[in-house]
N, C-alpha and C positions, 0 to 999 in steps of 0.2 A: 227482736235477736236472728241473727244470721244462721240458716238452718245447717247441722253438722251433716246430713242425709245427701246423697246422690245418686242419681238414677242405677238401679243395676247394668240396663243396659249400655247405660254412657260409661260406668265404671269398667265394663269389660272391654269396651270398644279401647278406652287408655289403655289395659292391661295387653291388646293387641299391638297397641303402638309401641309397647316396651319390647314386643317380639319383633317389630319390626326393627324398632332400633339394633337389634343384634344384627342384621340384616345390613345396615345402613354402616356399622362399626367395620371399619377399613383394619381394623387389627384381626379380626377373625380371619381365618385361611379363607379363602374365598369361595371353596365348595361347601363350606359350614355356612357362609353368607347365603349361598343358594339355598340351604336347607331351612334356615328362618324364613326366606321368603316363601319357600313351599310351607312352612307351618303357618304362616300367615292365612294363605288361602286356606289351608284345611279347617283352621280355626272357622274363619267368617263361615265355610261351607257349615258347619254344625249350629254355629250361631241361627244362620237363616232358616235352616230347618228347625230348629226348635226355639228360639226365641222370636224371632221375625215371625215367623209361622204363627207362632202361638197368639202374638199381638193381632195380627191378621183376624185369625178365628175370631178373638173377643170383639173386634169392630163388627164383625159379619153376626155376633150376637148368641154363638153356640157357646154353651154351658161350659164345654169341654176347653176351651181357650185357656191358657196358661196363665195363672194370676201371677207376676212377678214377685220372686221370692223378697221378703220384705213388706208386704203388703202396700196399702192404697197412698200410706203417709208418706211415703220415699216423693213424691210428685205431689205437691197438693196442688189442686187446680188444674192438673197437666192429664189429657187425655190418651189412651194410646195412639190416636194419629199423630196427636203433638210429636209422642215419642218416637212414631216411626219417620218423623221427617227430620228428628235429629238425628237418628241413625244412618238416614241415607245421605245426610251430608257429611258426616263423619266418616261413612264408608268410603264414599266415592274421592274425600282426599285421600283418604289410606290409602285405596288403591293407584290413583292418579302418585302416588310418594313411590309404592311399591313397584310400579313399572318403570317410574324412573329413576330408580335406585339399580333395576335391571339393564335399562338400554342404555343409560349412561355412565353406568359404575362397574357393574360385573361383566357385561358384556366383553368392554374394553378391557378389562384387567386379564380377563379369560382368554381373550386373544392373544394377547404376550405369552401366555401359557399352554397354545396349542390348543386349544378347545373354541372350535368359532361356532356361530348362528348366522350362518350365510343367508341372504335374501336369494329365494329361490329363483329370480329371474336373473341372478348374476352367476349363477353356477356353470362352470366350465362344461363343453359340450361332454366330457367322459363322464362328469358327474351327473350330468345331465339324465344323459342314458341310464346311468346307475338307478335313478330315481323312477325314470320310466319304468323300467326293468322290474321296482320292487312293487309300482302300482299293476303291471299287467299279471305277473307271478303272484304277488302274494294281496294285494287289496280287491283288485278287479273282481274276482272269483266271488268274494264274500260282501261285496257292497251292496244294497238292496235302496235304488231309490223310490222315494213314497211320493206319487202327484196327489195335490190337492183339489179338490173339486166336488162338483155337487155327489157324483156318487163315492168319492172316496176321500172322508173326513180326514181334518189334521191327526196325523198318529200321535199316540200317546208314550210320549217319551221317557225314558228311564231317568232320577233325577240324578244332578251331577254328568249326565254324559255329554260328549262332545257332538255337536250337530252341524252339517252345512244346510244352508237355507239357498236352492239355487233357482235362480229366476229366468224362465225362457220367453224368448221375443214371439211374441204373436200378434195377428193381426188386427186381433181382438183385447179385450183383458189379460193382464199379465197372467203368465202360467209361473205356478209355484209348487216346488218339490223338495221333500224333507230328502237327505243324503244323511241317515246314522254312520258316523264313524265307528268303526267295530271295536266295541272294547277288549275283543281277543286280540288282536293284534297289537302288536308293541306301539306308542305312544311317539315313538321319534326311531329314525335311524341315522347312522352315523355313514358319511359318502366319502370318509378317508381313512386311510390304514394307520393303525398305532404307529410311533405317539402321539399323532394328531387324531383330533375328532371334530368331523363337521357335523353338526348337529341339523336335521331337519326333520319337523312336525309331519306327520302323516296327515293330518288336515291339510297342510300346504299341500303335497302332494295330490290327493285327492282334488284339490280347486285346480291344479293344473291340468289336470287330465278327467275334468268332469266333464266334459263335452261327450266323453266315449259311451256314458250313459245313456243319452238322448238323442239316440241318431233320428237325423229329421228335422232337429231344432238347434237353434243357435244360442249359446248359451251367452246370455246377458250379464250377470251378476253369480257369485258364489260365496257366501260370506258363513263365518262360523259362529254357533251362539251354543247358549248352554241354560238348561232350566234347575233352579233348585227347588224342591219340594218339601214340604211338610212332613216330616219324619218321626211325627209324635204318633205313640198305639194308643191304642183305648180299648182296653180289656175288661171286662165286669167280671174280677174274677170269683165274684161270690155266686154267679152264674153260670159258671163254667166248671164243666164235669171233666177237660181234660185239658189244665193249663198248658202243657208242654205242646201239644197240636195248636191250641187256639193263638200260641205266640209266636207259632211258626207260620202258620198263615197270615199274623199279622205282618209278620218281617216280610211276607211276598208282597202285602200291600204298600208297604211304606214307599217302596221306588213310584207308587204312582199315586201321591198325594195332592193335595191341592198345590200350585205353584207358588212359591213365594219370592222367587227373584228370577228376573231374565237377564242374560248376560248378552251382551254383542260384541262384535267387532266395530272399533271407532268408525269406521268406513262404510259400514253398512248401508244401503240407499234408505232413505225415509221411507220409502212405500215399502220396501219389505221390513223394515222395521215395524211399520203400522198394522202390516198382516199378521207379523207376526204376536203383536200386542193383541189384536183383535181375537186371535185364534186361541191365543192362552189365556185370554180376560183378565189383562193384568193392565194397570193404571203407569203412567209414566213414571209415577214415584218407584215403581219396582222394577225398573229398567235401567242396568248399568253400564255403560260402554267402558270399553278394555280395548287397549293394542292387543297384539298379539303376542304372549298366546295366551288364550281363554286357560281357566284351570291350571293355575300356576304352580296347584300340587306334584304335578309333574316333575319341578326341579329339584324335587326329592331324589327322584330317582336319577337325574343324568348326575347330582353330585355323589351317587354311589359307583358312578363309570371305573372300572378296573385301570389300575394303571396309570393313576394319579393320586398316590396316597399324599405326596407331599402337600397337595392343597387342601387335606384336611386335617382334622384334629388327630395330633397322634393316639394310635390305641390306648385305650384305656387300660390302666393296671389293676386289675381288681382282686386286692387282696384277701388270702386265706386268712381265715378266722385263728389267731394263734390259740384261744382260749381251748380250741377242738383238734390241735395239730395229732392228738395221739389217736383220736377217731373215738374217743370213749365219751359220747354224749351226757350218758347218763350219770355217770361216775363224775365228771365235771360239774354237773347242774346240782347234784348232792351236794358240793361245795360253796356254790352259789350263782348270782344270777348273771347271764351271760347279755351285751348288748351289742347290737350289730348295728353298721350305719352304710348302708348301700348309696350307691353303687361302690363307694370307695373300698366296702370289706364286699365279698363275694357273696352272691344269693345262693352259691353252692353249698352253703354251709346248711340253708334252710331246708334244701335238696336232701343231701345227705342225712339230716335228722330223720327228714321222714323214710327214704332208704333204709336208716338203721333200724328204726322201729317196725320197717317192713320183716325186717330179715330175724330180728330178734326174736328169741325162743320164748322169753320170759312176757313180751309185749301180749295184751290182750286185746285191746281194741284203739283203734284210730279214729277221730271225728274231727273233722275241718271246714271250714267255709271258704267255698270258691267262689270270686265276683270274676273277676277276669282272668284267663289264664291263657299261654301261648299255643299257638297252633301244634306245637309238636310238647305238649308241655312235661316235662321231669317228674314234678309235684303230682300229676295223674297217673303217670306208669308207675311211680311208686305208689300210691296208694292200692291201683289194682293188682300189685306184686303182692303188697300186705294181704288183698281179699282171697289170692292164690294161695296163701302161704297159712291161709286159714285162720288171720285176725278178722275181728268183727270189726268192718270199714263203714264210716255213716258220712256221706259227705251232705252237706247243706250247698246247694248250686245254686246261684241266681239266675233265674232265666232272663229277668229283668233288666239284666246291664246294657243300657243303651250303647246299640251297634253292635254289641257282643250276642247277642240273642242266639242268632245261628249258630256259633262257636259254641254254644254252652248249650243247644241241643243236642248237638252232637256229641258232647263229651258228656251227658247226661246218658244218653243210648251206650254210649261204649261202657262207662261205669257200671249200668245197670247188668249188660251182658255178662261182665266179669265178677257178677255178684255182690257188687259193692249197693250199700242200701242208699237212695240217694231222694233228699227232700228238697221240695223247690220251696218252701219258705210261708212266711205266713202273709194271708191273706190281707190285702191293702198295704203290704210293707215289703221293701226291698231290704234285703239281708245283704249289708254292706261292710260287718266288720269282718276283722281277719282275725282268725283264730285256730288254732290246732292244739287238740287235746289226745295225749298219747296214755292211756292206763296200762301200766307194767305190775309183774306181779315180782315183788322181792321179798322174800323169804315167807311170812304170813300176812304179808298186807300188800294192800295195792296204793303203788305210789302214783301220782298223775303229774305229768309233765306238759308243759303249757308252752304254748311261740304265742304272742301276741306282736300284731305288727300295725304302721300306719299305711302299708301298702299293699298292692294285691299280691297274691302267690303266683307271680308270671314271671321267668325266667328271662325273658327278653326286654319288656320294660325294667326291669331290676337293673339292669344296665346303662339304663339312659335317667331314673327317674333316682332323686334323694329320698330317702325312706327309712326307718327306725324300726327293728324288731327286737321284742326283750323274750330271753329265754329262761325258764324259771320254774322250779319244783315245789315252790312254795306252796302249803297246802292251801293255804285261804284264795291262794288263784286258783287252784285247781278244782276246787269246790265250786266255787263262781264260774267257771267254766263249764263243769259238767252240768250246772242245773241252767246256765244257757241254754246248752244244746238240748237240754230235755224241753225246755220252751220250745225253741225253735221245731223239734222233731215230734212230740207230742203235745199233751195236752196239759199246760202247768201253768199256773200265773202267780211267777216272781217278782216280789217289790224290793224285796231286801236283798242287799247283795253286801258282801264283807269286802270286797276289795275295787269291785268294779261298779261305773256309772254307764247306767244303759238308755241307750235312747228305743223308743219315743219314751220310756216310762219315766227317767230318773235322769238321766243326761242333761237336759235344760234346767232343771232345779239344782245340781249340782253347781253347774257354771255359775247360774244367777247369783246362789249363794255366795259362793266362793267370792265374786265379785262385791257382793255386797258387805262382805265381811273385810276386805282390803278397803273401802269407802268406811269402815267404821273404825278401824285402824287408823287409819289417815286422820280422822276426827280427834281419836287420843293420843295422836302425838307416836305411836307404835308405828314400825317398820312396815311400809306398805309398798306397793306395787305390783304390776302384771307384765309378762311377756307373754304374748304367743305367737308361735309360729303356724300359720294354716295356708289354704288355699283360697279361700274364700271369706269375706263377712260380707253377710247379705241379712240377718236377721235382727228385724225391728226392736225386741225385746232385749234382745243382747247389748244392740248399739246404745239403747236407752240407759242401758245398765252402766256401760261403759263409760259412758258422757257426763252419768249423775258421779260415778268415782272421780273422773277427772277435775269434776268442778268441786270437790272436794279437797284435792290434791292429792290422788293418787298418780303417778308417774307412771304410764302404759305406754310399750312399745308394740306394735303389731309389725309383723313380718308376714306381710300377703303377697303371695306370689301374684293371683288373679283378682277376681273382683273385689272390690271394697267399697261398700256403700257409704264407710264412716268420712266425713271429712277431717283431719284434724286440723289445729291450730284454730278452731272458730273460738273467740271470747265466749267466757262465760259458759259456753259448749262441749269442746274439745282439746282447750288449748295446753293439758299437757298430757296429750294423746300424740306420739309419733308412729307414722305409717310410712314402713318401709319395704322394698319390692326387690328381690334378687330374680333375675332371667339372665341363664348363661346356656353353660354348653348341657349342663343337666339341667331336667325339671326340678324345681323344687315342690316337694308331694308330701313333706313330715309333718305330720301337725304334732305340735307339742304346746303344753300350757304351762304356765309357771307361775305361782302365786307367792309372796311375799310370807305371808300369813304371819304376822306379827315377828319375823325373826326366826321360823321354824318352816321356812321355803317349804312348798308342795309341787313336785313337777310330775303332770301327767302327761302320759302319750295315749294317742285316738286316733280312730279311724275317721273321726268326725271333725268337717269343717261347720262354721257357724252361720248354716244357714238352714231355712225352716224345714227345708226338705231333708239334712240331718239330724235335726233335731226333733223333728212331728213325724215323719214320713219314713223313717228307715231304722234298721235296729244295726246301732253303732254300740261301741264300748271305748269309753276311755279308763286307763287305769296306771294308778299310782306307779311310780320309779322309788324303790326303797334302799336298792343295794349301793352304799354310797360310792363306789367305783364308778358306775352306770351312770349317776346323779353326776357326780364329776365331768365325767366325759358329756354329757348333753350341755351342760354349763358351757364346756369349752366351745363346743361346737356352734353353739348358739353367740357366745362371742367372739368368734371370728368372724361368723356372718356379718356380725354389727359392725366388725372394723372393715369390712370391704371399701374401697376407695375406689374401685374400678367399676363394677357392674351392679352394685347396691344405686337403686335410683330413692330418692326420698318424697313421698308425695306431699303437697301442696293445699290451703284450702281451697283451692279453684279446681282438684280434682287432677290436675296435672303430677307429673312424676319427672325428677329430672336428677342427673349424676353431679352432685354437689360439688361445687369447687375444690381439686386437691390443697390443700396446704404448703403453701412453697416449702422445698425440701422435702417431704414426704416421699416415702418409698411406696408405689404401688402395691396395693394389696388384693388379691383377689381370692374371694375365700375357696369358689370350688378348686382353683388351681392349688392353693394352700394345703384343702384337703387329700386333693391328689397325689400331690407331693408326696402327703406322709404316707397315703396308701403304698406309692413307689418304693419310699425309703423303708417301710413293714415288710413287704414284698423283699427286698434285697438282703434284709436283716435274716429273712425266714430261711432264704437259700445260701447265706453263710452260715 
């Protein structure tokens, strides 16, 4: 029987292909296409720093190597070496298409709109002088050429940095030197005046004048390269007295991990390439050739150039939450729950809720989890204000949030400085749940108000990610939230919850039981069905349960943005499962689980995806939505997403995704645009 599983790494690459598809889509504004090209590169960087580096660590035999989520049964008979070969082939084809899109489609389109990427050799005399002046006054004083010879070893280069390899002519063996491109300098300049932009990358300027750095030698060649390093941190929490200091040290070490990828310009001489490979200890399979520019993440900054608003999406209108129009959060929640859908509704309501709690004389305590917050977080500012106002404020701040560790360390210190009680979580687990609890004295009782979400308390990403949040003052939710904080901040073993399902102790069991119940209902002829909207599906036990339910007739629809290790439509395995993916202007991030439950539909929101790390190695929460208005709204959102015939891709049994043909005469339906339009209408209605 054909397997319903696909390798997690290849499934992730299929997701990044969907992102690339948005760059290829000529219906998107041209600067947004640039931004999608940037995201493709940023995604690949993290993929190599974590997933590929983990596979290479396993090959070297180190116990710390990442075991792909889902376990070994995803690739029967396939070794990590086999997987790396498949990754290399897929990435090379992806980057080829990425650069072809940039060169053959986007650059010509931008030229018509006064944004030009001129070849350095084609610059006019005036613009050449401007480039040389930038080199002499800005770049030359901070450049440091680093010779490589018997007494001067190959330098330890930071992960992701752009560097140049200079080959100097010599009567004996070739001489090499590395020129790190200064990260402190802007990556590009424009040598034209508004409303025109002529973009030149500084590595091209340095190449043109690099001879100035080597007096008495002739420069034979100079080409850019870039190293991506292993970014995983190894911390033994049980034997660490000061977790904050240990993580801070590990963050510094991350930039110098083992090399996982070498990117070089396509026209680099073979001898120079061989020199780099030897110096870095990398095989041919870890070398990736690329036309200029290396590191296309820079295209995201070019997409932000001022003066070109017409080349971007129109500014998003984030509707104010009508339920809280009068600012009385506590009075409104006593009348019923409130659901928010970001970014269509402003995250400002969440910030204002915490601010209201910080200044309300009846509020005694605020407890909150923080996983990723912005660099200038209004949530953190509100929590500090609450502490200054005499409230008892406790924050569970996850120091191990990957690539946000340094930011979170800084926030931890600042919060502690102002009297906030900061807890770093449980040993061996990441705290990923999104939870805020406010305890307020009302008459002779203490009432608890709770906010639970699918996304981070981050005002910046809340403008770009679709997430849902639920406000409630239901007693059972407040009691569960209070007891969960006791588990996180003190010594408390709690296994029975009134409403929550909590990982790692019970969420997996709840999901398996719910899937099994749908299978039993299907066998008995009762209403059955599962709809889930998630970021990733990679858990073997969950996939097997879904396939079993499919085999007995349960109709299952999975809306999966990223990794999906389940192949739909495999006869006898997953023939009743449909997998779709929505990639568009906003990053689909909300997690929704819907079970038909014999006609009494259960709807849950959660912070957790269906991955071993979420179900077994993180503190996550799933919670039911019981308010009828909120339930209908979630059902409507899911229906709108599934009606999309513009951006929605449908998964195939071979692991590929495609936009299905639109029926003749059918009007285009873009779910995000439809929800965006509803938000705009809501704003206009409120203004009227």
